[in-house]
Structures are given as structure tokens and as C-alpha cells.
Backbone bond lengths (Angstrom), bond angles and torsions (degrees), N, CA, C in turn:
res aa  C-N    CA-C-N  psi(-1)  N-CA   C-N-CA  omega(-1)  CA-C   N-CA-C  phi
1 X - - - 1.442 - - 1.528 110.58 -
2 X 1.341 116.41 -41.43 1.460 121.42 -179.37 1.531 109.81 -64.34
3 X 1.348 117.41 -40.05 1.468 121.22 178.86 1.529 110.65 -64.94
4 X 1.316 116.94 -38.98 1.458 121.79 178.48 1.528 111.10 -63.65
5 X 1.317 117.24 -41.87 1.463 121.98 178.68 1.523 110.55 -65.07
6 X 1.329 117.50 -43.28 1.479 120.95 179.58 1.527 109.46 -65.17
7 X 1.325 116.90 -42.33 1.465 121.27 178.45 1.510 111.81 -62.16
8 X 1.327 116.24 -41.73 1.459 121.53 179.59 1.528 111.14 -64.38
9 X 1.333 116.74 -43.52 1.463 121.53 177.87 1.534 109.58 -63.04
10 X 1.326 117.76 -40.92 1.467 121.33 179.65 1.526 111.16 -63.83
11 X 1.325 117.68 -43.12 1.458 121.71 179.38 1.523 110.49 -64.53
12 X 1.317 117.80 -44.13 1.470 121.25 179.19 1.526 110.18 -63.51
13 X 1.326 116.68 -42.42 1.472 120.54 179.32 1.516 111.52 -63.77
14 X 1.327 117.44 -44.00 1.457 121.83 179.45 1.532 110.81 -64.91
15 X 1.315 117.15 -42.45 1.465 121.52 178.07 1.532 110.71 -61.78
16 X 1.314 116.72 -42.66 1.471 120.73 178.93 1.523 110.82 -64.01
17 X 1.317 116.71 -42.27 1.465 120.52 -179.76 1.525 110.78 -64.01
18 X 1.330 116.60 -45.02 1.466 119.90 179.70 1.523 111.77 -66.65
19 X 1.307 117.28 -38.83 1.461 120.97 177.79 1.522 110.20 -64.43
20 X 1.301 117.84 -41.32 1.469 122.45 178.74 1.515 111.00 -63.56
21 X 1.318 117.54 -38.21 1.464 120.99 179.24 1.520 111.32 -73.03
22 X 1.317 117.56 -25.64 1.459 121.01 -176.40 1.508 113.61 -77.01
23 X 1.298 119.56 -27.74 1.463 121.69 -175.26 1.521 113.73 -64.64
24 X 1.353 120.51 -45.73 1.457 118.34 -179.69 1.524 112.26 -59.71
25 X 1.308 117.08 -35.33 1.454 121.02 179.05 1.526 110.38 -62.59
26 X 1.334 116.76 -44.66 1.462 118.92 -179.42 1.527 110.37 -68.18
27 X 1.320 118.00 -33.90 1.468 120.41 175.52 1.521 109.91 -64.75
28 X 1.342 115.77 -38.72 1.459 120.08 178.67 1.524 109.86 -64.38
29 X 1.347 116.95 -43.07 1.453 120.82 178.14 1.527 110.96 -59.95
30 X 1.329 117.32 -41.10 1.456 121.23 179.11 1.519 110.55 -64.91
31 X 1.333 117.47 -39.52 1.458 121.39 178.54 1.516 110.39 -64.40
32 X 1.348 117.05 -44.61 1.459 120.35 179.17 1.523 110.75 -62.65
33 X 1.318 117.83 -39.87 1.466 121.64 178.03 1.514 110.23 -61.89
34 X 1.328 117.47 -42.50 1.464 120.83 178.70 1.524 110.57 -63.98
35 X 1.357 117.69 -39.72 1.458 120.49 -179.60 1.524 110.35 -64.75
36 X 1.326 117.41 -41.82 1.455 120.43 178.26 1.520 109.80 -62.59
37 X 1.326 117.23 -41.30 1.465 120.97 179.19 1.527 111.26 -64.37
38 X 1.334 117.20 -31.40 1.459 120.89 -178.48 1.524 112.07 -74.84
39 X 1.344 118.27 -19.75 1.452 121.09 179.20 1.520 108.43 -78.81
40 X 1.307 116.21 84.66 1.450 119.77 -174.94 1.521 111.20 -82.64
41 X 1.295 114.84 157.67 1.449 122.29 178.75 1.524 108.39 -91.63
42 X 1.341 115.29 135.81 1.458 121.62 -178.21 1.526 108.27 -113.62
43 X 1.318 116.51 138.00 1.464 120.45 179.51 1.526 110.27 -67.74
44 X 1.341 115.15 141.49 1.458 121.46 178.57 1.521 109.52 -63.25
45 X 1.311 115.51 134.85 1.463 121.60 177.78 1.518 108.78 -154.39
46 X 1.314 116.27 144.29 1.459 118.93 177.02 1.528 111.44 -87.45
47 X 1.333 116.94 5.52 1.466 121.88 177.37 1.526 111.91 -85.46
48 X 1.325 117.76 -19.22 1.460 121.12 -174.69 1.526 109.95 -126.29
49 X 1.323 116.33 145.37 1.462 121.21 174.50 1.519 107.79 -102.35
50 X 1.328 116.20 128.34 1.455 122.23 -176.93 1.516 110.69 -93.48
51 X 1.343 116.24 172.57 1.466 121.47 179.99 1.524 109.41 -131.91
52 X 1.331 116.16 172.74 1.460 120.69 178.15 1.523 109.72 -53.83
53 X 1.318 116.75 137.81 1.456 121.96 178.36 1.510 114.99 93.42
54 X 1.337 118.26 -16.60 1.464 120.50 178.32 1.528 109.89 -72.77
55 X 1.327 116.34 137.15 1.463 123.04 175.98 1.525 106.67 -95.57
56 X 1.334 116.80 112.59 1.456 120.90 -175.16 1.526 109.70 -109.83
57 X 1.344 115.97 126.37 1.458 123.34 -173.44 1.527 111.06 -98.87
58 X 1.340 115.18 117.67 1.457 122.83 174.10 1.535 107.34 -105.06
59 X 1.329 117.15 73.18 1.466 124.28 -178.25 1.533 111.81 49.13
60 X 1.324 115.92 53.30 1.460 121.62 176.52 1.508 114.92 102.13
61 X 1.313 118.49 -13.83 1.461 122.43 175.44 1.532 106.67 -98.71
62 X 1.330 116.85 108.77 1.465 121.95 -174.57 1.519 109.47 -97.05
63 X 1.335 116.52 117.28 1.458 122.70 -178.13 1.521 108.98 -109.21
64 X 1.348 116.06 128.58 1.465 121.26 178.51 1.516 109.18 -130.06
65 X 1.337 116.90 119.26 1.460 121.72 170.89 1.519 105.92 -83.79
66 X 1.332 117.55 117.69 1.455 121.04 -172.09 1.532 114.24 -95.77
67 X 1.326 118.14 -40.22 1.464 120.85 -172.77 1.522 109.17 -156.81
68 X 1.333 116.24 148.26 1.464 120.08 176.39 1.529 109.73 -127.64
69 X 1.311 115.44 141.43 1.473 121.47 177.75 1.522 109.01 -142.95
70 X 1.343 115.13 153.55 1.459 120.68 174.67 1.518 109.71 -93.41
71 X 1.322 115.67 144.44 1.460 123.26 176.41 1.517 108.80 -130.88
72 X 1.322 116.37 167.96 1.461 118.89 173.05 1.522 108.40 -94.72
73 X 1.335 115.23 152.80 1.461 119.08 179.96 1.527 110.48 -81.72
74 X 1.323 116.77 -176.81 1.462 120.50 -177.05 1.531 113.22 -68.97
75 X 1.333 117.73 -10.86 1.469 121.82 176.87 1.527 111.71 -96.82
76 X 1.325 116.45 2.54 1.462 120.79 177.66 1.516 115.16 86.47
77 X 1.329 118.19 10.85 1.465 121.53 179.49 1.533 108.12 -79.93
78 X 1.346 116.16 116.61 1.464 120.87 -177.79 1.522 111.51 -69.01
79 X 1.330 114.25 150.35 1.472 123.08 175.46 1.529 113.50 55.04
80 X 1.322 117.18 30.94 1.470 119.93 179.98 1.526 112.51 -103.07
81 X 1.333 115.85 -5.25 1.457 121.17 177.21 1.525 107.86 -129.58
82 X 1.328 116.25 134.43 1.456 120.28 175.47 1.531 107.93 -109.23
83 X 1.329 114.49 127.90 1.466 121.42 177.70 1.517 107.74 -102.87
84 X 1.323 116.01 128.26 1.460 121.61 176.83 1.529 107.95 -113.58
85 X 1.334 116.28 115.74 1.461 120.78 174.11 1.513 107.52 -81.05
86 X 1.329 116.28 133.41 1.458 119.96 -176.68 1.521 111.60 -143.09
87 X 1.307 113.40 160.00 1.458 121.77 175.52 1.523 107.31 -129.10
88 X 1.332 115.77 137.83 1.460 121.03 179.87 1.526 107.73 -128.93
89 X 1.325 116.27 122.53 1.463 122.76 -179.59 1.521 109.61 -113.04
90 X 1.331 116.10 139.44 1.459 120.60 176.33 1.518 108.45 -104.63
91 X 1.323 116.87 104.39 1.461 122.05 177.96 1.525 111.26 -102.43
92 X 1.328 116.57 12.63 1.459 120.07 178.11 1.532 109.17 -90.77
93 X 1.333 116.65 177.76 1.459 121.99 -177.68 1.530 113.29 -88.99
94 X 1.323 117.15 -7.97 1.467 121.28 -177.81 1.527 110.45 -121.98
95 X 1.331 116.94 159.08 1.463 120.69 174.59 1.516 108.93 -64.54
96 X 1.323 115.76 142.33 1.475 121.00 -178.60 1.519 109.29 -130.47
97 X 1.299 115.57 144.99 1.455 121.31 176.73 1.517 110.82 -96.32
98 X 1.330 115.65 147.04 1.467 121.28 175.23 1.517 107.76 -145.08
99 X 1.325 116.24 137.48 1.459 121.17 174.84 1.525 109.83 -153.13
100 X 1.320 115.47 144.04 1.468 119.51 177.38 1.534 110.90 -71.14
101 X 1.312 117.05 -13.71 1.466 120.60 176.73 1.528 110.16 -61.52
102 X 1.343 116.76 -24.70 1.469 121.43 178.43 1.527 111.91 -82.47
103 X 1.332 117.69 12.75 1.468 121.34 -179.55 1.519 110.43 -106.06
104 X 1.328 113.47 155.30 1.460 121.64 176.49 1.524 106.99 -129.48
105 X 1.324 117.32 137.87 1.465 120.96 178.93 1.522 109.59 -120.88
106 X 1.345 114.31 137.62 1.469 121.10 176.37 1.516 108.60 -130.57
107 X 1.342 115.71 147.99 1.462 119.59 176.47 1.523 109.93 -84.26
108 X 1.329 117.09 -178.43 1.466 121.76 -176.21 1.529 112.93 -65.37
109 X 1.334 116.73 -16.33 1.463 120.66 178.97 1.528 111.97 -96.29
110 X 1.346 116.71 3.07 1.455 120.91 178.21 1.516 114.35 88.06
111 X 1.337 117.97 4.37 1.456 121.11 -179.86 1.530 109.46 -77.38
112 X 1.355 115.69 128.61 1.459 121.21 179.21 1.531 109.15 -74.43
113 X 1.332 115.97 130.75 1.458 121.96 -179.58 1.533 109.35 -111.71
114 X 1.319 116.14 170.99 1.461 120.82 -175.27 1.528 111.98 -94.99
115 X 1.320 114.39 154.59 1.460 120.06 168.76 1.517 105.59 -78.40
116 X 1.337 116.22 131.62 1.463 120.54 -177.68 1.523 109.01 -79.43
117 X 1.333 117.18 131.94 1.462 118.76 -179.82 1.530 110.69 -66.16
118 X 1.279 115.90 134.10 1.455 121.79 -179.42 1.505 108.59 174.21
119 X 1.293 116.65 -163.51 1.458 120.56 -179.77 1.523 109.56 -85.78
120 X 1.322 114.52 68.36 1.457 121.09 178.79 1.526 109.78 -69.91
121 X 1.334 114.72 143.68 1.457 121.29 -177.82 1.520 110.66 -65.36
122 X 1.313 115.24 135.26 1.452 121.20 176.36 1.512 109.62 -176.44
123 X 1.340 116.09 132.03 1.458 119.76 -179.17 1.520 109.63 -173.65
124 X 1.304 116.00 167.71 1.460 123.37 171.05 1.524 105.71 -90.94
125 X 1.328 117.53 128.93 1.461 122.01 -175.47 1.522 109.06 -112.95
126 X 1.319 115.61 123.07 1.462 121.21 178.79 1.528 109.73 -72.95
127 X 1.323 117.63 156.45 1.467 121.14 178.28 1.535 111.60 -56.03
128 X 1.332 116.05 134.67 1.456 121.68 178.79 1.516 114.41 80.46
129 X 1.311 118.55 0.35 1.472 122.39 -178.50 1.528 109.84 -107.53
130 X 1.339 115.68 166.95 1.465 120.60 177.36 1.517 109.20 -141.02
131 X 1.320 114.94 159.24 1.459 121.95 174.76 1.526 107.97 -129.35
132 X 1.320 115.26 152.84 1.465 121.52 176.19 1.514 108.13 -132.82
133 X 1.313 115.46 148.18 1.453 120.44 179.36 1.511 109.35 175.57
134 X 1.320 115.50 -155.50 1.458 119.66 -175.63 1.522 111.48 -136.31
135 X 1.324 113.67 157.05 1.452 122.87 169.76 1.517 106.95 -117.68
136 X 1.326 116.68 142.79 1.464 121.53 -177.36 1.524 108.83 -119.34
137 X 1.336 115.76 131.53 1.454 121.18 -175.27 1.530 110.34 -132.32
138 X 1.320 116.70 136.97 1.453 121.66 174.84 1.527 107.79 -72.16
139 X 1.333 117.17 132.29 1.464 120.88 179.49 1.528 109.39 -127.74
140 X 1.335 115.99 163.46 1.459 120.54 -173.10 1.524 114.31 -129.93
141 X 1.311 118.16 11.82 1.460 120.27 179.22 1.517 114.47 89.77
142 X 1.320 117.57 -4.88 1.466 121.04 179.18 1.530 110.23 -96.03
143 X 1.328 115.42 63.14 1.469 121.52 -179.44 1.529 109.27 -78.58
144 X 1.304 119.76 162.23 1.462 127.31 -1.09 1.522 110.96 -76.44
145 X 1.322 114.91 160.32 1.451 122.40 -178.98 1.523 109.54 -105.21
146 X 1.319 115.61 149.06 1.456 121.09 176.60 1.521 107.79 -114.08
147 X 1.334 115.16 121.29 1.458 120.96 178.00 1.525 107.46 -109.89
148 X 1.328 115.61 126.38 1.459 121.66 -178.85 1.521 109.31 -115.60
149 X 1.319 115.91 132.70 1.462 122.25 177.22 1.517 108.74 -118.65
150 X 1.339 115.64 132.13 1.466 121.13 175.37 1.520 107.00 -116.10
151 X 1.323 115.64 117.09 1.459 122.06 -179.97 1.525 109.60 -73.03
152 X 1.317 116.70 126.49 1.460 121.56 -177.26 1.533 112.80 -71.00
153 X 1.334 117.37 -29.63 1.466 120.42 -177.75 1.527 112.68 -78.38
154 X 1.322 117.22 -33.46 1.464 119.58 -173.80 1.527 113.59 -113.93
155 X 1.321 117.75 -10.84 1.471 123.59 -174.06 1.523 112.69 61.94
156 X 1.332 117.12 14.06 1.468 121.24 174.70 1.524 108.09 -76.63
157 X 1.337 115.37 149.19 1.450 120.67 -178.07 1.517 109.02 -134.84
158 X 1.352 115.52 143.83 1.468 120.58 176.31 1.524 108.69 -148.09
159 X 1.329 115.16 154.69 1.468 121.57 -179.92 1.519 110.65 -126.35
160 X 1.333 115.06 147.45 1.456 122.81 177.22 1.519 108.34 -121.57
161 X 1.320 117.05 137.18 1.462 123.22 172.55 1.523 105.18 -93.69
162 X 1.352 116.74 120.09 1.467 121.33 -173.05 1.525 110.63 -128.96
163 X 1.323 114.69 133.13 1.454 121.99 174.25 1.508 107.60 -147.55
164 X 1.318 116.33 137.24 1.456 120.46 177.91 1.511 108.20 -75.51
165 X 1.350 116.90 131.73 1.462 120.75 -179.17 1.495 110.42 -113.97
């Protein structure tokens, strides 16, 4: 009987400890869910300049620039290429095309720069699917840079102000 009582107390204590440890995790999950819900999608417009993390809607094609980093070019020149990690989601009912070739980059002085040759993101995206990858752009030290994308299917246009921090 004494062993049964000790075992019962041990099980109750262990259950209480595990339950106590589980609550902060669920609160964290709820917080993360709220943060995702707060990241709203904004319609593409040439009236506003967007920033990293903004979800921009081109009539169902959602483009998000997630992160920017500097790289060296093939000649070893540091900080001469800017890599933009991006995600593109197709929330429309039809397949949509996306490519970084449809982008234009300008420096802070308005000078048009080149897209750097590399494995730039581009593909046909089926409805309900998404792709992730990077775009590579030649840069010259005159940050911040403005990258403009014009969607071929909708003729909508939007610009992002990008600088590596």
C-alpha cells in the first residue's frame, strides 16, 4: 500500500511538472500564430515603396523579399553583388510565371544597374504552390537600392527599397 501511494504521488508530480512545462510552449505557438496573421498582404502599387518582409500581391501572385546580403563577384570584388532571398506564392486559380529577369534595380542616385548572372529565381507556379530562391543584382555602393518588379500577367508594378544591414 505504501509503495502504491509513493508511486501515485510520483506520477501526479511528474504529470504536474510536464503540464507546467507545456504551457509556455503553447503560449509561444499562439504568439507566433498571431504574428503570422499580422503579416498582411498589400496590393501592388507604384505609389508606395515596400521593404523587406512585405507581402506584395500582384493579383494573386504574392511576392515577399525576405533577406538581403552582399556577395563578391566572380572577380573577387567584395560587396559588388546583392543577393535577395525571396518567396513567391500563387494564390490565384491559374498557373503564373515569375522571374527576376522582370526586375529592374537602381542605386540611390537613380542609375540603372544590371541583374547579376546566376541562378536567379524564375519558374511557372501552379495554383496554391510557392517557390523560394534568390535574385542577384550588381551593386555599386550607392545604397539604398530600389528594385522594381512588373508582373507580366497583370501589368501591376511595385518597388522595394533594399539595403543590407
